C-alpha positions in Angstrom: 13.4 47.0 41.1 10.5 48.2 43.3 9.7 46.7 46.6 6.5 45.0 45.2 8.5 43.5 42.3 11.2 42.2 44.7 8.5 40.6 46.8 6.8 39.0 43.8 10.2 37.6 42.6 10.8 36.1 46.1 7.4 34.5 46.1 8.1 33.0 42.7 11.4 31.5 43.7 11.1 27.8 44.5 11.6 26.8 48.2 15.0 25.4 49.1 14.8 22.6 51.7 17.4 20.1 53.1 16.3 16.6 53.9 18.6 15.2 56.6 19.5 11.5 56.9 17.7 10.6 53.7 18.1 7.0 52.4 19.7 6.1 49.0 17.9 3.2 47.4 20.2 2.8 44.4 22.1 -0.3 45.7 22.0 -2.8 48.6 24.2 -0.6 50.9 21.1 1.5 51.4 23.1 4.4 52.9 20.9 6.4 55.2 23.1 9.4 55.9 22.3 11.5 52.8 21.7 15.2 53.2 19.5 16.2 50.2 19.2 19.8 49.0 15.8 20.1 47.3 14.8 23.1 45.2 11.2 22.8 44.2 10.8 19.4 42.7 14.5 18.8 41.9 17.4 17.5 44.1 20.3 19.8 43.5 22.8 18.3 46.0 23.3 14.9 47.6 25.8 15.3 50.4 27.6 12.0 51.3 26.3 10.2 48.2 28.7 8.1 46.0 29.0 8.6 42.3 26.1 6.1 41.8 24.0 7.8 44.5 24.6 11.2 43.0 23.4 10.0 39.6 20.4 8.4 41.3 19.4 11.6 43.1 20.5 14.4 40.8 19.1 12.9 37.6 15.7 12.2 39.1 12.9 14.2 37.6 9.2 13.6 37.4 8.2 12.8 33.8 5.1 14.4 32.4 3.2 11.2 31.6 -0.4 10.0 32.0 -1.4 8.3 35.2 -1.6 5.1 33.3 -1.7 3.7 29.7 -4.2 1.1 28.6 -3.3 -0.4 25.3 -1.0 2.6 24.8 -3.8 5.1 25.3 -3.8 7.5 28.3 -6.1 6.5 31.2 -6.8 7.3 34.8 -5.8 5.2 37.8 -9.3 4.0 38.5 -9.9 2.7 35.0 -6.4 1.1 34.8 -6.9 -0.6 38.2 -10.2 -2.1 36.9 -8.5 -3.4 33.7 -5.5 -4.8 35.8 -7.9 -6.7 38.0 -9.7 -8.1 34.9 -6.4 -9.3 33.5 -5.2 -11.0 36.7 -8.5 -12.6 37.5 -8.9 -14.0 34.0 -5.5 -15.7 34.0 -5.1 -19.4 34.7 -1.3 -19.2 35.4 -0.4 -15.6 36.3 3.1 -14.5 37.2 4.2 -11.7 39.6 7.8 -10.6 39.1 10.3 -7.9 40.1 9.8 -6.3 43.6 13.4 -5.4 44.2 13.0 -1.7 43.7 10.0 -0.9 45.7 9.1 -0.7 49.4 8.5 -3.7 51.6 5.0 -2.6 52.2 4.3 -2.7 48.5 6.0 -6.1 48.2 3.7 -7.5 50.9 0.6 -6.5 48.9 2.0 -7.9 45.7 2.5 -11.3 47.5 -1.1 -11.1 48.7 -2.4 -10.4 45.2 -0.5 -13.4 43.9 -2.0 -15.5 46.6 -5.5 -14.4 45.9 -5.2 -15.2 42.2 -3.2 -18.4 42.7 -0.1 -17.4 40.7 3.6 -17.5 40.9 5.6 -14.8 42.8 9.2 -14.4 41.8 11.8 -11.6 42.4 15.0 -10.5 40.7 16.8 -12.7 43.2 16.2 -15.6 40.9 18.5 -14.1 38.3 21.2 -12.9 40.7 21.7 -14.3 44.2 19.1 -17.0 43.8 21.8 -19.7 44.1 22.7 -18.2 47.5 19.1 -18.4 48.6 19.2 -22.1 47.8 22.5 -22.5 49.6 21.2 -20.9 52.8 18.6 -23.7 53.0 21.3 -26.3 52.5 24.0 -25.3 54.9 22.7 -22.2 56.8 24.4 -18.9 57.2 26.8 -17.6 59.8 25.8 -14.0 59.6 26.3 -10.5 61.1 25.3 -6.9 60.4 27.4 -4.4 58.5 27.6 -2.5 61.7 29.5 -5.5 63.2 31.7 -5.6 60.2 32.5 -1.9 60.7 33.2 -2.2 64.4 34.8 -5.7 64.6 36.1 -7.1 61.3 39.9 -7.2 61.1 40.0 -9.7 58.1 37.8 -9.1 55.1 37.5 -11.3 52.0 35.7 -10.0 48.9 34.9 -12.9 46.6 33.4 -12.6 43.1 32.5 -8.9 43.4 33.9 -5.5 42.6 32.6 -3.2 45.4 34.8 -0.3 44.2 32.5 0.1 41.2 29.3 -1.7 42.3 29.0 -0.5 45.9 31.4 2.5 46.1 30.7 3.4 49.8 31.0 -0.1 51.1 34.7 0.3 51.5 34.5 3.6 53.2 31.3 3.2 55.3 31.4 -0.5 56.3 34.2 -2.8 55.4 37.6 -1.3 54.9 38.2 2.3 55.9 36.0 3.2 58.8 37.3 3.2 62.4 35.4 0.9 64.6 35.2 0.0 68.3 37.6 -2.9 68.0 39.5 -1.6 64.9 40.2 1.9 66.1 42.8 2.5 63.3 40.4 1.6 60.5 42.2 0.4 57.4 45.5 -0.1 59.3 43.8 -2.7 61.6 42.4 -4.7 58.7 43.7 -7.3 56.2 41.7 -7.3 53.0 41.7 -10.1 50.3 40.1 -10.0 46.9 39.3 -13.2 45.0 38.2 -12.8 41.4 38.9 -14.0 37.9 40.5 -10.7 36.9 42.0 -7.6 38.4 39.3 -5.0 38.9 39.5 -1.6 40.5 38.8 -3.2 43.9 42.2 -5.0 43.6 43.9 -1.7 44.3 42.2 -1.4 47.7 43.2 -4.8 49.1 46.4 -6.4 50.6 46.1 -9.7 48.8 44.7 -10.5 45.4 44.0 -14.1 44.4 43.2 -14.5 40.7 41.2 -17.7 40.6 40.8 -19.5 37.3 37.4 -19.0 35.8 34.8 -21.6 36.9 37.0 -22.8 39.8 35.5 -21.0 42.8 34.1 -24.2 44.2 37.5 -25.9 44.1 39.1 -22.9 45.8 36.6 -22.8 48.6 37.0 -26.5 49.1 40.7 -26.2 49.2 40.5 -23.5 51.9 38.0 -25.7 53.8 40.6 -28.5 53.8 43.3 -26.1 55.0 41.0 -24.9 57.8 40.6 -28.5 59.0 44.4 -29.0 58.9 44.4 -31.4 56.0 47.4 -31.6 53.6 46.9 -30.5 50.0 48.8 -31.5 47.0 50.8 -28.7 45.1 48.7 -29.5 42.1 46.0 -27.3 43.6 47.7 -24.5 41.8 47.0 -26.1 38.4 43.3 -26.5 39.5 42.7 -23.0 41.0 45.5 -20.9 39.6 46.7 -20.0 43.1 49.9 -21.5 44.6 49.5 -23.7 47.7 51.9 -21.4 49.6 49.6 -18.4 49.0 46.5 -20.3 50.1 48.2 -21.4 53.3 49.3 -17.8 53.9 45.7 -16.7 53.5 44.4 -19.4 55.8 47.0 -18.6 58.5 45.7 -15.0 58.4 42.1 -16.2 58.6 42.9 -18.2 61.7 44.7 -15.3 63.4 41.8 -13.0 62.8 39.6 -12.0 65.7 36.5 -11.3 63.5 36.5 -12.2 59.8 33.9 -11.9 57.1 33.5 -13.2 53.5 31.5 -10.8 51.3 30.6 -12.7 48.1 29.0 -11.4 44.9 27.5 -12.6 41.7 30.8 -13.7 40.3 30.2 -16.7 42.6 26.6 -17.4 41.9 26.6 -16.8 38.1 29.4 -19.2 37.2 29.8 -23.0 37.1 28.6 -24.5 40.4 26.1 -21.8 41.2 24.5 -22.7 44.5 27.3 -25.2 45.3 29.8 -22.3 45.2 27.7 -20.4 47.7 27.3 -23.5 49.8 31.1 -24.0 49.8 31.7 -20.4 50.9 29.1 -20.5 53.6 30.5 -23.9 54.8 34.0 -22.3 54.9 32.8 -19.5 57.2 31.1 -22.1 59.4 34.3 -24.2 59.5 36.3 -21.2 60.5 34.3 -20.8 63.6 36.2 -23.7 65.1 39.2 -21.4 65.2 37.8 -17.8 65.6 34.7 -15.8 64.6 33.8 -15.7 60.9 30.8 -14.7 58.9 29.7 -14.7 55.3 27.3 -12.3 53.5 26.2 -11.9 49.9 26.7 -8.5 48.3 23.2 -7.5 47.1 22.6 -5.2 44.2 19.1 -3.6 44.0 18.0 -1.2 46.7 15.4 -3.5 48.3 16.1 -6.9 46.8 16.9 -8.1 50.3 13.5 -6.8 51.4 11.9 -8.8 48.6 13.6 -12.0 49.9 12.4 -11.2 53.5 8.8 -10.4 52.6 8.4 -13.4 50.3 10.0 -15.6 52.9 7.9 -14.5 55.8 4.8 -14.6 53.7 5.3 -18.0 52.0 8.2 -19.7 53.7 10.5 -19.4 50.6 12.5 -16.5 49.2 11.6 -16.5 45.5 10.1 -18.7 42.7 7.0 -19.6 44.7 3.9 -21.1 43.2 0.7 -20.3 45.2 -1.9 -21.9 43.0 -2.2 -25.2 44.9 -3.6 -23.8 48.1 -0.1 -23.9 49.7 3.3 -22.5 48.7 5.5 -24.6 46.4 9.2 -23.7 45.9 11.1 -25.0 42.9 13.7 -22.9 41.2 13.8 -23.7 37.5 10.2 -24.6 37.5 8.6 -21.6 39.2 11.2 -18.9 38.4 10.1 -16.1 36.0 12.7 -16.5 33.3 12.0 -20.2 33.0 8.2 -19.9 33.2 8.2 -17.3 30.4 10.8 -19.1 28.3 8.6 -22.3 28.3 5.6 -20.2 27.4 3.6 -21.1 30.5 2.5 -17.9 32.0 -0.7 -16.4 30.5 -0.5 -13.0 32.3 2.1 -11.1 34.3 2.2 -8.4 37.0 5.6 -6.7 36.7 6.6 -4.4 39.6 9.7 -2.2 39.5 11.5 -4.4 37.0 12.2 -4.5 33.2 12.4 -8.2 32.1 12.1 -7.1 28.4 15.5 -5.5 28.6 17.4 -8.4 30.2 15.6 -11.8 29.9 16.4 -14.4 27.3 15.0 -14.0 23.8 12.4 -16.9 24.3 11.2 -15.4 27.5 10.8 -11.9 26.0 9.1 -13.4 22.9 6.5 -15.0 25.1 6.1 -12.0 27.4 5.2 -9.9 24.3 2.3 -12.2 23.6 0.5 -12.2 27.0 -1.3 -9.4 28.8 1.0 -7.5 31.2 0.4 -5.1 34.0 3.4 -2.9 34.8 4.2 -0.5 37.6 7.2 1.7 36.9 8.2 5.4 37.3 9.7 5.2 33.8 8.4 4.1 30.4 10.6 0.9 30.3 10.8 -1.6 27.5 8.3 -3.8 29.4 5.9 -0.9 30.0 5.9 -0.1 26.3 4.4 -3.4 25.5 2.1 -3.6 28.5 -1.7 -3.8 28.2 -1.8 -1.7 31.4 1.2 0.5 32.4 0.9 2.6 35.6 3.1 5.6 36.2 4.1 5.5 39.8 6.3 7.6 42.1 9.9 6.7 42.9 10.5 4.9 46.2 12.9 6.7 48.5 12.8 10.0 46.6 9.0 10.5 46.4 7.6 7.7 48.6 8.3 6.7 52.2 8.2 3.2 53.6 10.7 0.5 54.6 13.6 -1.2 52.7 16.1 -3.8 53.9 19.9 -3.3 53.7 21.9 -6.2 52.3 22.5 -7.4 55.9 18.8 -7.8 56.5 18.5 -4.6 58.6 15.3 -2.6 57.9 15.8 1.1 57.1 13.1 3.7 56.9 12.8 6.0 53.9 12.6 9.8 54.1 11.3 11.1 50.8 12.6 14.4 49.4 9.5 15.7 47.7 6.0 14.5 46.7 5.1 13.2 43.3 1.8 13.7 41.6 1.7 10.0 40.9 0.5 7.3 43.2 3.0 4.9 44.9 3.3 1.2 44.1 1.6 0.5 47.4 -1.4 2.6 46.6 -1.8 1.1 43.1 -1.4 -2.4 44.4 -3.9 -1.9 47.2 -6.4 -0.6 44.6 -5.9 -3.7 42.4 -6.1 -6.1 45.4 -9.3 -4.4 46.6 -10.9 -4.9 43.2 -9.8 -8.5 43.0 -11.2 -9.3 46.4 -14.5 -7.5 45.8 -15.1 -9.6 42.6 -14.0 -12.8 44.2 -16.4 -12.3 47.1 -19.2 -11.3 44.8 -18.5 -14.5 42.7 -17.0 -17.2 44.9 -16.5 -19.4 41.8 -13.8 -17.0 40.6 -11.8 -17.2 43.8 -8.5 -19.0 43.1 
């Protein structure tokens, strides 16, 4: 090969870059210590990523799609934003839903749009940890950061979750294995308990596994509260919960001896009988334990920025999800103003769906109604919901192509360091364009202002 040919080949080779301390937005752990090797527009290596993070990064590629689709036909962003504004302004009872897989900056604009048009804003929290959000309002939350768990926790209870498979790095980065300031020997300094209805892979990582009977989480939490207060329990508690009284007492003794304990509870608690009452009981148990030593309770969150969605909607409206903004003030009523219920009852007459795919996971009545109303969708992929949308925007992927802020499951904000640019706009840019059009038309015609 000649010198000129070698030079030409070198120029044609894609640039290899390493993005240090990038953030993974696959799950609520939001690990921010990724080292991403980027070749051209592909991530070829994700150092420190778990199996889920690896799949998130390495399988990411930019699809060759139009900027937007209007009634299934290719369109540009400007035209699609105009149509989206038309749809939302014409609606009498519009719904904004999703928000858990986008940046907090985009979430904030989505809430503002919903306020301008007098609609309902709801997040995926309503179908996962919504009961916990209700419980926080009822009994409060004794809380801490995952950094405190890493550095202080010597007794950890996982309840109704399977972190080994849902949050693979939680054990190694935060809760079980890492050496901390007050737990210098890491795993050896910790006692770990798993409470679940069946043995999962997480059971292999803990010291004590309590197999609670299905739909008996509330009774178990109340039994532990009684033991925390020194009350005597009847041996029949085993028939109720499936766990012998002796074992419960052993766990409570360990909880009282702990210097810093934490209960990390998942959707196994919120999606069974009792729902928010289960979360309330666990939060109350953590509160009661502070009469003996330091205890905390935190929900294990799923989507990368679902915690951010709760924060943004809360600081904007005063409530975390399922908020109606059509009366001139925020109204919160889960079951009435939550997306799955509004759609199942056939009430919403338009929808703005952001970073979510309700057509793939909502009930059949909700999906049936969603298919009959005009929908505006923002998604990097052509999801089931995007396929039936009147307007479907192709957007960049947050964390990989788009910067911004997300919230870890412990309410700590984390900055994003994108790996490479996308030819598509971000959720934030599209939403700002829609909001601008809505406001221009409302100011030009005050009668249309919600």
